[in-house]
C-alpha positions, -999 to 999 in steps of 0.1 A, spaced: -9 -49 314 25 -41 305 36 -6 293 61 6 268 72 39 251 63 26 218 44 -2 203 47 -9 166 20 -31 150 36 -47 118 71 -58 112 72 -50 75 94 -22 58 75 6 75 74 -9 109 111 -21 110 124 11 95 105 30 123 120 8 150 155 12 137 149 51 136 135 51 171 165 33 184 188 55 166 169 85 184 176 69 217 143 54 225 149 19 234 117 8 250 100 -3 218 82 -35 209 74 -46 175 44 -70 171 42 -93 141 12 -118 134 34 -140 113 60 -162 125 90 -144 110 94 -106 106 101 -89 73 66 -84 59 55 -90 23 91 -89 7 99 -121 27 76 -139 2 92 -123 -30 121 -145 -42 130 -122 -69 155 -94 -71 146 -57 -70 147 -47 -34 172 -28 -13 191 -4 -33 173 27 -19 178 15 16 210 -3 17 227 3 -17 224 -34 -26 201 -52 -50 186 -79 -30 160 -106 -32 128 -102 -11 139 -127 16 174 -111 18 159 -76 20 136 -88 49 166 -101 67 184 -68 64 154 -49 77 155 -72 108 191 -68 113 187 -30 111 164 -31 141 184 -56 160 183 -33 191 145 -37 193 125 -65 205 103 -81 179 75 -105 191 63 -127 163 31 -149 163 12 -119 180 -20 -107 164 -35 -74 173 -72 -79 180 -84 -42 188 -71 -9 198 -86 14 224 -80 50 235 -47 61 250 -26 35 234 -41 4 249 -37 -26 224 -53 -60 228 -35 -90 214 -34 -126 212 -1 -145 217 11 -180 217 4 -181 254 -29 -164 253 -46 -130 251 -29 -99 266 -32 -62 267 -2 -39 262 0 -1 266 21 21 245 26 59 253 27 60 214 15 33 190 26 31 154 2 12 132 21 -3 102 -3 -31 92 3 -29 55 -22 -39 27 -35 -68 9 -47 -77 -27 -83 -79 -37 -92 -117 -46 -116 -130 -71 -148 -125 -49 -141 -88 -45 -138 -83 -82 -171 -102 -90 -157 -126 -114 -182 -154 -122 -178 -190 -134 -168 -222 -116 -146 -226 -85 -118 -248 -94 -82 -251 -79 -58 -227 -94 -74 -193 -85 -52 -172 -62 -35 -137 -56 0 -127 -60 9 -132 -23 -6 -167 -24 15 -177 -54 47 -163 -40 42 -182 -7 35 -214 -25 65 -210 -48 92 -196 -25 81 -208 9 64 -241 2 84 -250 -29 53 -259 -48 44 -255 -85 5 -250 -83 -1 -251 -121 18 -252 -154 5 -221 -170 -15 -191 -159 -32 -158 -168 -24 -127 -146 -50 -102 -141 -36 -65 -134 -9 -45 -146 5 -28 -115 42 -34 -108 33 -63 -85 15 -81 -116 49 -80 -134 66 -95 -105 45 -125 -111 64 -131 -144 97 -136 -122 80 -158 -98 65 -180 -126 98 -181 -144 114 -193 -111 87 -220 -108 87 -231 -144 52 -218 -150 42 -205 -185 25 -171 -183 -2 -170 -209 -10 -132 -207 -15 -102 -185 -49 -89 -186 -57 -53 -177 -93 -37 -176 -79 -1 -182 -69 9 -216 -34 14 -205 -7 -4 -184 -8 9 -148 29 2 -140 51 31 -150 79 29 -174 84 3 -202 64 -25 -184 46 -37 -215 77 -40 -236 96 -58 -208 68 -84 -206 65 -88 -243 102 -90 -252 118 -102 -220 92 -128 -212 72 -133 -244 40 -124 -226 13 -104 -243 -3 -77 -223 -41 -73 -232 -53 -38 -221 -89 -29 -223 -97 -65 -214 -121 -76 -187 -120 -110 -170 -156 -124 -174 -155 -159 -159 -132 -187 -147 -137 -221 -164 -128 -256 -151 -139 -286 -130 -113 -297 -103 -87 -274 -118 -88 -243 -139 -89 -249 -176 -94 -215 -189 -103 -177 -184 -130 -161 -203 -122 -124 -212 -140 -96 -232 -122 -71 -253 -140 -45 -274 -173 -65 -271 -158 -97 -282 -153 -127 -258 -126 -154 -261 -112 -181 -237 -76 -182 -228 -65 -217 -221 -45 -220 -188 -41 -239 -157 -44 -210 -132 -53 -175 -127 -35 -150 -105 -54 -118 -94 -28 -91 -88 -32 -55 -74 -63 -36 -64 -49 -33 -29 -69 -24 2 -53 -14 36 -52 -41 63 -76 -19 85 -101 -46 97 -92 -42 133 -98 -5 130 -133 -7 117 -148 -9 152 -121 13 168 -124 48 181 -101 60 154 -114 81 125 -111 63 92 -111 77 57 -138 61 35 -119 69 3 -86 52 12 -98 27 38 -71 36 62 -70 59 92 -72 98 89 -39 113 96 -22 147 96 12 155 79 31 138 110 12 106 106 -7 113 136 -43 97 138 -73 112 154 -62 98 188 -27 116 193 -14 84 210 -17 66 176 5 72 145 2 53 111 27 47 83 32 28 50 6 10 30 -21 11 57 -25 47 48 -34 42 11 -27 14 -13 -2 10 -26 34 21 -24 66 1 -31 87 -10 -1 112 19 -4 86 44 0 70 26 31 105 24 46 109 62 40 75 68 57 83 47 86 114 64 93 99 98 89 69 91 112 92 75 137 110 109 140 76 125 148 69 98 174 103 107 190 95 143 190 61 136 204 76 116 234 99 146 241 69 170 238 83 187 208 52 179 188 24 196 207 -13 189 200 -25 209 170 -44 241 178 -62 238 144 -66 209 120 -73 219 83 -91 192 65 -81 184 30 -109 174 6 -106 156 -27 -128 169 -56 -137 162 -93 -115 133 -107 -94 131 -74 -104 99 -57 -84 104 -25 -57 125 -9 -35 115 21 -29 129 46 -65 142 50 -56 172 74 -28 195 82 -21 203 117 -14 239 126 9 255 137 34 233 119 63 227 141 82 200 123 88 193 86 60 170 72 67 133 75 41 125 48 39 141 13 5 151 0 -2 119 -19 -33 115 -41 -48 91 -68 -73 99 -94 -105 79 -104 -100 82 -141 -73 93 -166 -70 131 -167 -48 154 -190 -53 187 -173 -47 209 -144 -40 197 -109 -48 224 -82 -47 229 -44 -70 257 -33 -87 273 -5 -122 284 -17 -114 308 -46 -77 312 -35 -52 291 -55 -22 280 -35 -6 256 -61 -13 243 -96 3 223 -123 -4 207 -157 -4 169 -153 -12 137 -171 -27 117 -143 -37 79 -146 -56 58 -120 -34 40 -95 -4 61 -102 12 80 -74 7 116 -77 24 140 -51 14 177 -44 38 199 -24 28 199 12 22 235 25 41 239 57 26 270 68 -10 284 59 -26 317 63 -47 319 96 -79 325 79 -79 291 59 -103 265 74 -102 239 47 -83 229 15 -94 212 -18 -73 191 -43 -90 190 -77 -82 178 -112 -97 194 -142 -95 184 -178 -78 209 -202 -98 220 -231 -93 198 -261 -72 171 -242 -76 135 -253 -71 106 -231 -58 70 -240 -95 59 -245 -102 86 -269 -125 105 -247 -121 142 -240 
């Protein structure tokens, strides 16, 4: 078994940003493990522009952005084709490599395994099983890596930001987008996404519409959808399921680390530290889903905490205050606050709601209100709450809750 100061599992934006930050902090004995044959993560498959401005002050394509990430961590050894099989206490990580199985120990281990989309099966869409049903990731790999054109037209299911990136991928491949279909009564992506799809790409966005079934023999011939109780068939050659991300946490399911049932990722404190203090986590493993620049920021911030931990400047917490989600709040991350707080928090208090809420968002301990604000909250939209750095000594738990204001109306017309 070899031993290193830091092991990083995952060579995407969070993992590579952490590696570069650790090198800048003078920690050179760092190994990055990546299961694919090339580092860079999901952006490596995204041929469109829209990456890099926050990190490098350049507007880059996904592959160019991935190369810049790798270049930024050039001092660090990156081992590709290495798959993490399981993690054990005290930083022992079992992997499979091109030359066989191995065990590696890290004084600290950063889990930056990322996230994946929910495919058709997880969405319980019925119908036949023809060729032409895939996720955004599969489409991007076919178009940009394999140089294939899997179909001539397609329906995109979902309206998160990544769903609209499909329009750029399809334009690049000469695929005609038929429609974007969203089950919610609103577009999940922030900003004028619907207008951009309609006027820049000529694609209708059908909100309040549910995919019922896929039709076709050997290939997709159409998608059956239901809107306001009426069913229609959209003729197309393919269907792309986009969004509904879940963390890549399969290897953690049987590990000793405590997982959060709501997010699917590991339970962490404000420093990204897991239940085993040898392990840290950052990026979209923690909660789905954030854009690449947020994962990059988190990787750097958690790396600073890892560096402090190696220098014994981040002691074990004397008290861990759990944070609970209540009412319409679906999850909150991090799930606990370590006290006493000795460093600035690496992670913001990040939450999602399960339904649309126009009302009051509140952080409280029992009957004591610590923070509140009026918000319009939508499912799958990023919502941040100020992270309390120091808490009264008599607080043993916190609750984040969202309540509807009297008379407030939501987009679906319900109060």
